[in-house]
C-alpha positions as CSV (number, residue, x, y, z in Angstrom):
1,M,10.9,-8.6,-5.2
2,F,12.0,-10.7,-2.3
3,Q,11.6,-14.3,-1.5
4,N,12.9,-14.6,2.1
5,P,10.8,-12.5,4.6
6,H,13.5,-12.9,7.2
7,Q,15.8,-10.5,5.5
8,I,13.3,-7.6,5.8
9,I,14.0,-7.2,9.5
10,S,17.1,-8.9,10.9
11,K,18.6,-12.3,11.8
12,I,16.6,-14.7,14.0
13,E,17.9,-15.2,17.5
14,N,16.4,-18.0,19.7
15,G,13.2,-18.1,17.6
16,V,12.5,-14.4,17.6
17,I,13.5,-11.4,15.5
18,P,15.1,-8.7,17.7
19,I,13.9,-5.1,17.0
20,E,14.4,-1.7,18.5
21,L,11.5,0.8,18.3
22,R,11.8,4.5,18.9
23,P,9.8,5.7,21.9
24,S,6.1,6.0,21.1
25,N,6.0,9.5,22.5
26,I,8.4,10.7,19.8
27,I,5.8,10.9,17.0
28,G,4.4,13.3,14.6
29,T,0.7,12.5,15.1
30,V,-1.4,10.2,17.3
31,Q,-1.9,7.9,14.3
32,D,1.9,7.5,13.7
33,D,3.2,4.1,14.5
34,P,6.9,3.5,15.3
35,F,6.6,-0.1,14.1
36,D,5.4,0.9,10.7
37,S,8.2,3.4,10.4
38,M,10.8,0.7,11.5
39,I,9.5,-1.7,8.8
40,A,9.9,1.0,6.1
41,Q,13.4,1.8,7.3
42,K,14.4,-1.9,7.4
43,L,13.0,-2.4,3.9
44,S,15.1,0.5,2.6
45,T,18.2,-1.0,4.2
46,A,17.6,-4.5,3.0
47,F,16.6,-3.7,-0.6
48,S,18.6,-0.9,-2.2
49,E,17.0,-1.8,-5.5
50,L,13.6,-0.7,-4.2
51,E,12.0,2.8,-3.9
52,I,10.2,2.8,-0.5
53,T,7.3,5.2,0.1
54,S,5.4,5.5,3.4
55,S,1.8,6.4,2.7
56,G,1.1,8.4,5.8
57,K,-1.5,8.2,8.5
58,L,-4.8,6.3,8.0
59,T,-3.9,5.5,4.4
60,T,-3.8,2.0,2.9
61,P,-1.4,0.4,2.1
62,D,1.1,1.6,4.7
63,I,4.1,1.1,2.5
64,I,4.6,1.1,-1.3
65,L,7.5,-0.6,-2.9
66,R,8.7,0.1,-6.5
67,D,11.4,-1.8,-8.2
68,K,13.8,0.8,-9.6
69,Q,14.7,-1.5,-12.5
70,T,11.5,-3.1,-13.6
71,G,9.0,-0.5,-12.3
72,V,6.9,-3.3,-10.6
73,I,4.9,-1.8,-7.7
74,V,3.7,-3.7,-4.6
75,G,1.9,-2.5,-1.5
76,I,2.4,-3.7,2.1
77,E,-0.2,-3.1,4.9
78,V,1.4,-3.6,8.3
79,K,-0.7,-5.2,11.1
80,K,0.8,-5.8,14.6
81,L,-0.4,-7.1,18.0
82,I,1.3,-7.3,21.3
83,Q,1.8,-10.7,23.0
84,K,-0.1,-11.4,26.2
85,K,1.7,-12.7,29.3
86,S,0.4,-16.2,28.5
87,G,2.1,-16.1,25.1
88,A,-1.1,-15.7,23.2
89,D,-2.0,-12.9,20.9
90,S,-4.2,-10.0,22.2
91,R,-7.1,-10.5,19.8
92,G,-8.1,-14.1,19.0
93,L,-10.3,-14.9,16.0
94,T,-10.4,-11.6,14.3
95,I,-8.5,-8.3,14.0
96,D,-9.7,-4.8,13.1
97,Y,-9.2,-3.4,9.6
98,N,-10.8,-0.1,10.4
99,S,-12.5,1.5,7.4
100,S,-10.3,-0.2,4.8
101,L,-11.4,-3.7,3.8
102,P,-8.3,-6.1,3.3
103,C,-7.7,-7.2,-0.2
104,G,-4.9,-8.6,-2.4
105,T,-5.4,-5.7,-4.8
106,T,-5.5,-2.0,-3.9
107,L,-5.5,1.4,-5.5
108,I,-2.8,4.1,-5.6
109,K,-2.4,7.4,-7.5
110,M,0.4,7.9,-10.1
111,S,0.2,11.5,-11.1
112,S,-3.4,12.0,-12.2
113,A,-4.0,8.3,-12.9
114,T,-5.4,5.7,-10.5
115,V,-3.8,2.3,-10.8
116,D,-4.3,-1.0,-9.1
117,I,-1.4,-2.9,-7.5
118,P,-1.0,-6.2,-5.6
119,C,-1.0,-5.8,-1.9
120,Y,0.6,-8.0,0.8
121,Y,-0.1,-7.9,4.5
122,L,2.6,-8.1,7.1
123,F,1.3,-9.6,10.4
124,C,3.6,-9.4,13.3
125,L,3.1,-10.5,16.9
126,L,5.5,-8.5,19.2
127,S,6.8,-9.6,22.5
128,I,5.2,-8.1,25.7
129,D,8.1,-5.5,25.9
130,S,8.1,-4.9,22.1
131,T,11.8,-5.8,21.8
132,S,11.3,-8.6,19.4
133,I,8.9,-10.1,16.8
134,V,7.6,-13.5,17.9
135,T,5.4,-14.2,14.8
136,F,6.2,-12.8,11.4
137,I,3.8,-13.5,8.5
138,L,4.1,-11.9,5.1
139,I,0.9,-12.9,3.3
140,H,-0.9,-12.1,0.0
141,G,-4.0,-10.1,0.7
142,D,-6.2,-12.4,-1.4
143,F,-5.7,-15.0,1.4
144,I,-8.0,-12.7,3.5
145,N,-10.2,-11.3,0.7
146,Y,-9.9,-11.4,-3.1
147,D,-13.1,-9.3,-3.9
148,F,-11.5,-6.1,-5.3
149,N,-14.9,-4.6,-6.0
150,L,-15.9,-5.0,-2.3
151,H,-12.6,-3.4,-1.4
152,K,-13.2,-0.4,-3.6
153,K,-16.8,-0.1,-2.3
154,A,-15.5,0.0,1.3
155,K,-13.2,3.0,0.4
156,I,-16.3,5.2,-0.2
157,S,-18.7,3.8,2.4
158,N,-17.9,6.3,5.1
159,Y,-19.9,9.5,5.4
160,T,-20.9,12.2,7.8
161,E,-24.4,13.2,8.7
162,Y,-24.9,16.9,9.6
163,G,-27.8,18.8,11.2
164,H,-28.0,16.2,13.9
165,G,-29.7,16.6,17.2
166,P,-32.6,18.8,18.5
167,Y,-30.7,22.0,17.7
168,G,-29.4,20.7,14.4
169,E,-25.9,21.5,15.4
170,G,-24.4,18.1,15.7
171,S,-23.0,15.6,13.3
172,V,-22.6,11.9,13.1
173,R,-19.7,10.1,11.4
174,H,-20.8,6.8,9.9
175,R,-17.6,4.8,9.7
176,A,-17.5,1.1,8.9
177,M,-15.3,-1.2,11.1
178,Y,-14.4,-4.5,9.5
179,T,-13.2,-7.5,11.5
180,Y,-11.7,-10.2,9.4
181,P,-9.6,-13.3,10.3
182,N,-6.6,-12.8,12.4
183,P,-3.6,-14.9,11.2
184,L,-1.8,-14.0,14.5
185,N,-4.3,-16.1,16.5
186,Y,-2.1,-18.2,18.7
187,K,-4.4,-21.3,18.0
188,L,-3.2,-21.3,14.4
189,K,-0.2,-23.5,14.8
190,C,0.8,-23.2,11.2
191,F,1.5,-19.5,11.9
192,H,2.1,-19.0,15.6
193,T,5.7,-18.2,16.6
194,R,6.8,-18.8,13.0
195,K,8.5,-16.6,10.4
196,V,6.8,-17.4,7.0
197,F,5.8,-16.2,3.6
198,V,2.3,-17.0,2.3
199,A,1.3,-16.8,-1.4
200,K,-0.7,-18.5,-4.0
201,K,0.6,-22.0,-4.8
202,I,1.1,-21.2,-8.5
203,D,3.3,-18.2,-7.6
204,I,5.4,-20.2,-5.1
205,D,5.9,-22.9,-7.8
206,N,7.0,-20.2,-10.3
207,L,9.4,-18.8,-7.7
208,Q,10.9,-22.3,-7.2
209,L,10.2,-22.2,-3.4
210,T,8.3,-25.5,-3.2
211,E,11.1,-27.3,-1.2
212,Y,10.5,-24.8,1.6
213,V,6.7,-25.3,1.7
214,T,5.5,-26.7,5.0
215,H,1.7,-26.3,4.6
216,E,-0.7,-25.9,1.8
217,V,-4.0,-24.1,2.7
218,E,-7.3,-24.6,0.9
219,R,-9.4,-21.5,0.8
220,C,-13.0,-22.3,-0.4
221,D,-15.2,-19.3,-1.0
222,I,-19.0,-19.0,-0.7
223,Y,-19.4,-19.9,-4.4
224,E,-17.5,-23.2,-3.9
225,N,-14.4,-22.0,-5.7
226,N,-11.3,-23.5,-4.2
227,F,-8.0,-21.7,-4.0
228,L,-4.6,-23.1,-2.9
229,Y,-2.0,-21.2,-0.9
230,S,1.5,-22.3,0.2
231,I,3.2,-21.5,3.5
232,V,6.9,-21.0,2.9
233,D,9.5,-21.3,5.7
234,K,13.1,-20.9,4.7
235,A,14.0,-22.6,8.0
236,K,12.3,-25.9,7.0
237,Q,14.6,-28.7,8.1
238,D,13.4,-31.7,6.0
239,K,12.9,-30.4,2.5
240,S,11.8,-33.8,1.3
241,Q,8.8,-33.8,3.7
242,Q,5.4,-33.3,1.9
243,P,3.4,-30.2,2.9
244,E,0.6,-30.7,5.4
245,L,-2.9,-29.8,3.9
246,I,-5.0,-27.4,5.9
247,K,-8.7,-27.0,5.2
248,D,-11.1,-24.2,6.4
249,I,-8.3,-22.5,8.4
250,F,-10.7,-19.8,9.7
251,A,-13.7,-22.1,10.4
252,D,-14.3,-20.5,13.8
253,C,-14.9,-17.1,12.3
254,K,-17.8,-18.5,10.3
255,K,-19.4,-19.7,13.5
256,R,-19.9,-16.2,14.9
257,T,-23.5,-15.0,15.2
258,A,-25.0,-11.6,15.6
259,K,-25.7,-10.5,19.1
260,P,-28.3,-7.8,20.2
261,R,-26.7,-4.6,21.5
262,T,-27.9,-3.4,24.9
263,P,-27.3,0.1,26.2
264,S,-24.9,0.4,29.1
265,M,-25.7,2.7,32.0
266,P,-24.6,3.4,35.6
267,I,-26.3,1.3,38.3
268,L,-27.0,2.6,41.7
269,S,-28.0,0.4,44.7
270,E,-31.5,1.1,46.1
């Protein structure tokens, strides 16, 4: 549908993409996000050949694109963080995906039928004052998770328990919170402060974008299958330079270990 992620927003000025968000207090619901709305609006402006649909609050993917000519449908889930004063992102290793597990394939309804569509994730690091996009990554969801069955299972894993408490009048909402790798982590130099498109190498080759590839990323799963992704940067200066190979890009996420939870309580001095 589009090969150059820069055209989704605006021109790049001094290494950042200037944006203007409506005030956060002018919203329909507490879940409404001005940035998501801006992305949908910019897509409509940049691609007249696409039908743009915003999914609404707490629904994945945030935006659905349908090519008016071919009928091809693609989803985009928008993830954003605000830059810290130090220039780093505000999360680090991982980012929350709430109750919807990330995946390169997702489900939507078309009339009474359920269909699966490819899903991309748009990761943006905004400046402290939210007037510009510092890092812009449009990435195929399979880069984060390719297990579609796991994604579907996550969609129905939430439930509410009633009759809770000594009087049987309470309820408990059991809601899964997933934390998966955060491409906006400032330590990932292949992404930080860049404006790039990331997809499977075979797709990049078919799109004839190989001259803009700056890095190739190996993603090896727990079954020892190896997948190759390309990082495309249309601003690449030396198109003859061979891409740098990156292995185990999210290695630090695997080093995390479970920690016992301890109850917090007020402390009074004796």
